[in-house]
SEPALUM-287331 format. One record per residue (C-alpha): x, y, z; residue in three letters. Coordinates in nm, 4 decimals. Layout:
N
       c1       c2       c3 sese
        X        Y        Z  Ala
...
END
This chain:
346
       c1       c2       c3 sese
  -2.4052  -0.9253   4.7398  Met
  -2.4611  -0.5479   4.7773  Ser
  -2.7002  -0.3498   4.5585  Phe
  -2.4075  -0.1889   4.3724  Ile
  -2.2437  -0.5279   4.3183  Ser
  -2.5668  -0.6696   4.1784  Arg
  -2.5925  -0.3785   3.9361  Ile
  -2.2308  -0.4151   3.8241  Leu
  -2.2853  -0.7885   3.7762  Asn
  -2.5493  -0.7253   3.5091  Lys
  -2.4454  -0.8397   3.1621  Asn
  -2.4505  -0.4826   3.0296  Phe
  -2.1858  -0.3673   3.2777  Phe
  -1.9777  -0.6845   3.2369  Ile
  -1.9565  -0.6091   2.8647  Arg
  -1.9009  -0.2392   2.9193  Leu
  -1.5972  -0.3024   3.1412  Arg
  -1.4168  -0.5113   2.8811  Ser
  -1.3989  -0.4194   2.5132  Trp
  -1.3598  -0.7853   2.4101  Glu
  -1.7359  -0.8169   2.4679  Tyr
  -1.8355  -0.5050   2.2755  Trp
  -2.0437  -0.5435   1.9582  Pro
  -1.8317  -0.6284   1.6561  Phe
  -1.9332  -0.3152   1.4610  Trp
  -1.8398  -0.0830   1.7508  Val
  -1.4810  -0.2097   1.7657  Val
  -1.4495  -0.2304   1.3885  Gln
  -1.5828   0.1175   1.3003  Phe
  -1.2425   0.2969   1.2991  Pro
  -1.1055   0.0120   1.0872  Leu
  -1.3929   0.0565   0.8431  Leu
  -1.2737   0.4123   0.7819  Leu
  -0.9188   0.2871   0.7284  Tyr
  -1.0457   0.0217   0.4848  Trp
  -1.2213   0.2968   0.2867  Leu
  -0.8959   0.4947   0.2713  Trp
  -0.7028   0.1881   0.1541  Leu
  -0.9773   0.1210  -0.1027  Ser
  -0.9295   0.4701  -0.2443  Ile
  -0.5553   0.4112  -0.2666  Arg
  -0.6007   0.0764  -0.4413  Ser
  -0.9009   0.1924  -0.6499  Arg
  -1.0981  -0.1112  -0.5380  Ser
  -1.3295  -0.1841  -0.2452  Leu
  -1.2296  -0.5491  -0.2777  Leu
  -0.8515  -0.5095  -0.2864  Phe
  -0.8191  -0.7548   0.0046  Phe
  -0.9200  -1.0415  -0.2251  Ser
  -0.5645  -1.0515  -0.3649  Ala
  -0.4095  -1.1100  -0.0231  Ser
  -0.4689  -1.4833  -0.0780  Asn
  -0.5248  -1.5356  -0.4525  Pro
  -0.6050  -1.9057  -0.4135  Ser
  -0.9014  -1.8369  -0.1803  Ile
  -1.2352  -1.6781  -0.2694  Val
  -1.2260  -1.3090  -0.1661  Met
  -0.8896  -1.3760  -0.0030  Gly
  -1.0746  -1.5480   0.2783  Gly
  -1.2656  -1.2376   0.3899  Met
  -1.6002  -1.4128   0.3403  Leu
  -1.7720  -1.6748   0.1305  Gly
  -1.4843  -1.9202   0.0969  Glu
  -1.5345  -2.2960   0.1188  Ser
  -1.3613  -2.4297   0.4292  Lys
  -1.3331  -2.7691   0.2654  Tyr
  -1.1879  -2.6200  -0.0522  Gly
  -0.9114  -2.4516   0.1473  Val
  -0.8492  -2.7475   0.3778  Leu
  -0.7947  -2.9798   0.0790  Lys
  -0.4891  -2.7715  -0.0122  Arg
  -0.3193  -2.8585   0.3186  Val
  -0.0867  -3.1639   0.3246  Pro
  -0.3250  -3.4534   0.4107  Pro
  -0.1174  -3.5845   0.7019  Gln
  -0.1735  -3.2542   0.8838  Leu
  -0.5547  -3.2483   0.8807  Ile
  -0.8242  -3.4578   1.0521  Pro
  -1.0251  -3.7009   0.8456  Arg
  -1.2884  -3.4797   0.6894  Thr
  -1.6052  -3.5492   0.4904  Ile
  -1.7839  -3.2928   0.2767  Phe
  -2.1635  -3.3287   0.2965  Val
  -2.3649  -3.1567   0.0277  Glu
  -2.7292  -3.0860   0.1058  Lys
  -2.9842  -3.2243   0.0718  Pro
  -2.9013  -3.5442   0.2597  Leu
  -3.1200  -3.7075   0.5230  Thr
  -2.9917  -3.7860   0.8707  Ala
  -3.0011  -4.1579   0.7853  Asp
  -2.7840  -4.0953   0.4797  Gln
  -2.5346  -3.8999   0.6896  Val
  -2.5169  -4.1844   0.9441  Val
  -2.4496  -4.4310   0.6613  Leu
  -2.1764  -4.1980   0.5374  Leu
  -2.0155  -4.2067   0.8824  Leu
  -2.0210  -4.5860   0.8875  Lys
  -1.8787  -4.6049   0.5369  Lys
  -1.5885  -4.3808   0.6377  Asn
  -1.5445  -4.5572   0.9753  Glu
  -1.5935  -4.2371   1.1745  Leu
  -1.7091  -4.2776   1.5355  Asp
  -1.8665  -4.0314   1.7773  Phe
  -1.7888  -3.7766   1.9045  Pro
  -1.7356  -3.5757   1.5861  Leu
  -1.7209  -3.2126   1.4814  Ile
  -1.9866  -3.0827   1.2416  Phe
  -1.9404  -2.7376   1.0883  Lys
  -2.0841  -2.5449   0.7909  Pro
  -1.8685  -2.5317   0.4803  Asp
  -1.9274  -2.1555   0.4620  Ile
  -1.9500  -1.9727   0.7929  Gly
  -1.7682  -1.7666   1.0515  Glu
  -1.7377  -1.6843   1.4228  Arg
  -1.8352  -2.0341   1.5358  Gly
  -2.1692  -2.0337   1.3538  Phe
  -2.3225  -2.3855   1.3683  Met
  -1.9969  -2.5509   1.4772  Val
  -2.1002  -2.8324   1.7079  Lys
  -1.9631  -3.1412   1.8748  Arg
  -2.1854  -3.4351   1.7792  Ile
  -2.2191  -3.7283   2.0202  Phe
  -2.4990  -3.9449   1.8825  Ser
  -2.7341  -4.0338   1.5988  Val
  -2.9977  -3.8074   1.7543  Ser
  -2.7466  -3.5185   1.7460  Asp
  -2.6920  -3.5907   1.3760  Val
  -3.0667  -3.5722   1.3100  Ala
  -3.0952  -3.2410   1.4930  Lys
  -2.7984  -3.0897   1.3097  Tyr
  -2.9163  -3.1994   0.9650  Val
  -3.2554  -3.0459   1.0397  Lys
  -3.1019  -2.7104   1.1425  Glu
  -2.8216  -2.6661   0.8896  Ile
  -2.9248  -2.4942   0.5663  Lys
  -2.6254  -2.5569   0.3437  Gly
  -2.3387  -2.7970   0.2870  Ser
  -2.1272  -2.8914   0.5876  Phe
  -1.8160  -3.0759   0.7005  Leu
  -1.7761  -3.3700   0.9319  Ile
  -1.4377  -3.3974   1.1042  Gln
  -1.2926  -3.6547   1.3358  Glu
  -1.2416  -3.5144   1.6839  Leu
  -0.8788  -3.4234   1.7504  Ile
  -0.8584  -3.4421   2.1274  Asp
  -0.5088  -3.3023   2.1767  Leu
  -0.4553  -3.0771   2.4804  Pro
  -0.3154  -2.7633   2.3134  Val
  -0.5475  -2.5656   2.0858  Glu
  -0.4159  -2.2484   1.9303  Cys
  -0.4404  -2.0044   1.6430  Gly
  -0.1225  -1.9226   1.4514  Val
  -0.1292  -1.6095   1.2371  Phe
   0.0965  -1.6168   0.9317  Tyr
   0.2189  -1.3264   0.7173  Thr
   0.4299  -1.3416   0.4020  Arg
   0.4928  -1.0640   0.1525  Phe
   0.5124  -1.1894  -0.2080  Pro
   0.8486  -1.0175  -0.2620  Asp
   1.0024  -1.1962   0.0358  Gln
   1.1265  -1.5583   0.0306  Pro
   0.9965  -1.6516   0.3747  Gln
   0.6969  -1.5612   0.5855  Gly
   0.6711  -1.5464   0.9618  Lys
   0.4324  -1.6011   1.2496  Val
   0.2958  -1.2650   1.3656  Thr
   0.0488  -1.3784   1.6320  Ser
   0.0020  -1.6833   1.8517  Leu
  -0.3056  -1.7356   2.0669  Val
  -0.3846  -2.0249   2.2987  Phe
  -0.7448  -2.1178   2.3676  Lys
  -0.8825  -2.2033   2.7098  Glu
  -1.2238  -2.3666   2.6826  Met
  -1.5090  -2.2247   2.8857  Leu
  -1.5453  -2.4263   3.2068  Ser
  -1.6404  -2.3983   3.5732  Val
  -1.4744  -2.5576   3.8764  Thr
  -1.6726  -2.7035   4.1663  Gly
  -1.6548  -2.5837   4.5254  Asp
  -1.8474  -2.8719   4.6825  Gly
  -2.1710  -2.6860   4.7478  His
  -2.2662  -2.4687   4.4457  Ser
  -2.4773  -2.6091   4.1633  Thr
  -2.3590  -2.5886   3.8035  Val
  -2.6132  -2.3134   3.7449  Gln
  -2.4773  -2.1115   4.0362  Gln
  -2.1196  -2.1622   3.9172  Leu
  -2.2133  -2.0390   3.5701  Ile
  -2.3960  -1.7313   3.6981  Leu
  -2.1082  -1.6446   3.9323  Asn
  -1.8473  -1.6550   3.6524  Tyr
  -1.8697  -1.3499   3.4272  Glu
  -1.7458  -1.5187   3.1104  Arg
  -1.9939  -1.8053   3.1524  Ala
  -2.2770  -1.5797   3.2668  Lys
  -2.2667  -1.3966   2.9332  Leu
  -2.3350  -1.7333   2.7647  Gln
  -2.6217  -1.8243   2.9993  Trp
  -2.9052  -1.8325   2.7452  Glu
  -2.7164  -2.0864   2.5388  Arg
  -2.5717  -2.2834   2.8298  Leu
  -2.9036  -2.3298   3.0096  Arg
  -3.0257  -2.5190   2.7037  Leu
  -2.7127  -2.7211   2.6313  Ser
  -2.6601  -2.8136   3.0005  His
  -3.0189  -2.8349   3.1246  Asp
  -2.9525  -3.1919   3.2438  His
  -2.6698  -3.0806   3.4751  Ala
  -2.7741  -2.7389   3.6081  Leu
  -2.8756  -2.8713   3.9523  Glu
  -2.5697  -3.0908   3.9887  Lys
  -2.3197  -3.0003   4.2612  Val
  -1.9587  -3.0373   4.1477  Leu
  -1.7103  -3.1706   4.4053  Pro
  -1.4364  -2.9311   4.5078  Thr
  -1.1746  -2.9047   4.2348  Gly
  -1.3739  -3.0920   3.9688  Asp
  -1.4097  -2.9039   3.6402  Ser
  -1.6926  -2.9120   3.3884  Leu
  -1.6230  -2.7980   3.0336  Glu
  -1.9193  -2.5910   2.9194  Leu
  -1.8154  -2.5432   2.5587  Asn
  -1.5793  -2.7552   2.3512  Ser
  -1.5586  -2.5237   2.0490  Ile
  -1.2604  -2.2877   2.0614  Gly
  -1.4328  -1.9702   1.9501  Asn
  -1.4153  -1.6378   2.1308  His
  -1.7835  -1.5674   2.0609  Cys
  -1.8778  -1.8842   2.2498  Leu
  -1.6913  -1.7921   2.5674  Gly
  -1.3487  -1.9418   2.4990  Thr
  -1.0729  -1.7431   2.6691  Lys
  -0.7957  -1.6323   2.4328  Phe
  -0.4477  -1.6117   2.5827  Leu
  -0.1586  -1.4197   2.4293  Asn
   0.1147  -1.6643   2.3297  Gly
   0.3407  -1.4263   2.1373  Asn
   0.6297  -1.4928   2.3755  Glu
   0.6553  -1.8406   2.2213  Tyr
   0.7010  -1.7120   1.8656  Ile
   1.0523  -1.7815   1.7389  Asn
   1.2405  -1.8564   1.4170  Asp
   1.1760  -2.2300   1.4510  Glu
   0.7979  -2.1781   1.4630  Leu
   0.8017  -1.9308   1.1741  Ser
   1.0059  -2.1705   0.9606  Thr
   0.7767  -2.4695   1.0161  Val
   0.4560  -2.2688   0.9615  Ile
   0.6051  -2.1050   0.6527  Asp
   0.6791  -2.4502   0.5097  Ser
   0.3186  -2.5617   0.5658  Ile
   0.1659  -2.2431   0.4232  Cys
   0.3770  -2.2531   0.1079  Lys
   0.2372  -2.5997   0.0375  Gln
  -0.1151  -2.4557   0.0465  Ile
  -0.0237  -2.2356  -0.2500  Gly
  -0.1357  -1.8779  -0.3063  Gly
  -0.1663  -1.8283   0.0694  Tyr
   0.0072  -1.5283   0.2239  Tyr
  -0.1990  -1.4001   0.5120  Phe
  -0.4284  -1.5610   0.7671  Gly
  -0.4731  -1.7719   1.0765  Arg
  -0.4329  -2.1475   1.1037  Ile
  -0.6371  -2.3086   1.3810  Asp
  -0.4751  -2.6268   1.5061  Leu
  -0.4259  -2.8708   1.7903  Arg
  -0.1105  -3.0369   1.9144  Cys
   0.0170  -3.2333   2.2113  Ala
   0.2635  -2.9739   2.3411  Ser
   0.4548  -2.6557   2.2693  Leu
   0.7461  -2.8696   2.1583  Glu
   0.5271  -3.0422   1.9006  Asp
   0.3938  -2.7052   1.7838  Leu
   0.7450  -2.5816   1.7111  His
   0.8278  -2.9045   1.5290  Lys
   0.5137  -2.8946   1.3155  Gly
   0.3603  -3.2065   1.4736  Asn
   0.0104  -3.0623   1.4535  Val
  -0.3397  -3.1271   1.3253  Lys
  -0.4926  -2.8354   1.1369  Ile
  -0.8685  -2.7993   1.1804  Met
  -0.9158  -2.4867   0.9726  Glu
  -0.7261  -2.2425   0.7518  Val
  -0.8593  -1.8861   0.7620  Asn
  -0.7713  -1.6056   0.5231  Gly
  -0.7625  -1.2278   0.5555  Cys
  -1.0981  -1.2194   0.7371  Gly
  -0.9355  -1.3758   1.0427  Ala
  -0.7957  -1.1692   1.3272  Glu
  -0.4750  -1.2068   1.5301  Pro
  -0.6500  -1.3629   1.8292  Gly
  -0.3955  -1.2670   2.0961  His
  -0.5544  -0.9201   2.1205  Ile
  -0.8552  -1.0780   2.2947  Tyr
  -0.6628  -1.1814   2.6028  Gln
  -0.8454  -1.0330   2.9038  Pro
  -0.6787  -0.7054   2.9978  Gly
  -0.5292  -0.6387   2.6548  Phe
  -0.5919  -0.2679   2.6019  Ser
  -0.8139  -0.1402   2.3240  Leu
  -0.5441   0.1061   2.2185  Leu
  -0.2897  -0.1747   2.1821  Ala
  -0.5470  -0.3834   1.9939  Ala
  -0.6042  -0.1007   1.7459  Tyr
  -0.2299  -0.0794   1.6903  Gly
  -0.2315  -0.4484   1.5948  Val
  -0.5470  -0.4259   1.3813  Leu
  -0.4398  -0.1185   1.1842  Phe
  -0.1106  -0.2951   1.1142  Gly
  -0.3133  -0.6003   1.0136  His
  -0.5029  -0.4023   0.7487  Trp
  -0.1870  -0.2314   0.6300  Lys
  -0.0349  -0.5755   0.5654  Asn
  -0.3465  -0.6875   0.3756  Ile
  -0.3118  -0.3798   0.1539  Phe
   0.0623  -0.4227   0.0918  Leu
   0.0344  -0.7949   0.0148  Ile
  -0.2629  -0.7360  -0.2167  Ser
  -0.0864  -0.4582  -0.4054  Glu
   0.2220  -0.6746  -0.4518  Gln
   0.0097  -0.9635  -0.5790  Asn
  -0.1684  -0.7282  -0.8169  Lys
   0.1664  -0.6364  -0.9696  Lys
   0.2261  -1.0085  -1.0160  Leu
  -0.0934  -1.0335  -1.2239  Gly
  -0.3671  -1.1105  -0.9713  His
  -0.6681  -0.8909  -1.0444  Thr
  -0.9264  -0.7543  -0.8041  Tyr
  -1.2828  -0.8843  -0.8548  Pro
  -1.5540  -0.6524  -0.9815  Ser
  -1.8049  -0.5016  -0.7425  Leu
  -2.0810  -0.7119  -0.9013  Met
  -1.8819  -1.0274  -0.8340  Glu
  -1.8354  -0.9171  -0.4742  Gly
  -2.2103  -0.8588  -0.4353  Val
  -2.2832  -1.2063  -0.5735  Arg
  -2.0423  -1.3722  -0.3298  Ile
  -2.1797  -1.1669  -0.0402  Phe
  -2.5368  -1.2778  -0.1206  Lys
  -2.4285  -1.6423  -0.1273  Glu
  -2.2533  -1.5911   0.2054  Phe
  -2.5642  -1.4368   0.3639  Arg
  -2.7771  -1.7275   0.2420  Arg
  -2.5325  -1.9741   0.3951  Ala
  -2.5389  -1.7870   0.7280  Met
  -2.9198  -1.7594   0.7444  Ser
END
């Protein structure tokens, strides 16, 4: 590798070349100014809370994942246990046995975002480690090992009888493929998306770093479908149609008071997705983003077009709900919820 190539392969330049890796606040700054303008128009900094009246702060922050998930028709969600701290690891293991849940499982905080503390748990020792690290209440979910994982963004205006799907993103888990002579460590460091996750991966895969993968064999490095953890997001908007919008609209109306957000789910195929044969892992409110903008190569200008439209819809839905009697919370209430959220994320 030449000197110039080595320089360009540094993490700083990898991130610089693609805006999907830029710091969150850098990308969001123009949207912050737009939010301030919309706040002036609505006379409330927290107008977005009315976009989903049934969810705390509309799902921008501080909402209970379990509280929202319970509103989904039970046949559409994985078996889920709410664990309220403090519980010991032994108590959690007994809870698993009582509910007949077997490893592997998904553990995630009840309040959190961007993949924070979402982990796949394989053993009793993993349970002990997680319970030691997690500060607040958390969820335990059965693992839904269906091949298609995606995020479906839903939008419905209160004055309209039916909502529609406005974004569809498919998730490709972070993995490397063997060439018959490179070690796992070499494969990671030679793949830009994995290289950016090196500090985390060298700890989670320390047992396999010197292993040589046979040609064509793949190793999944991360099983959690979050962009911040290296998952590749792929634009699936070409698969949005009336059938998909109708089935997602039917599900979302059963949640109640839900007009705007992203549903993260798994299914066996595209056909099953369009028929509503899905398992919903999480329901996100107005704090979620239309994930298709993070497909590699999606331009920043096009992404801003989507995101400004996203905030415009939040404003319009919130204003319509306000006319229907849903009030905006006070600033003091917002500060209280924000403090609780920060404690949960610490």
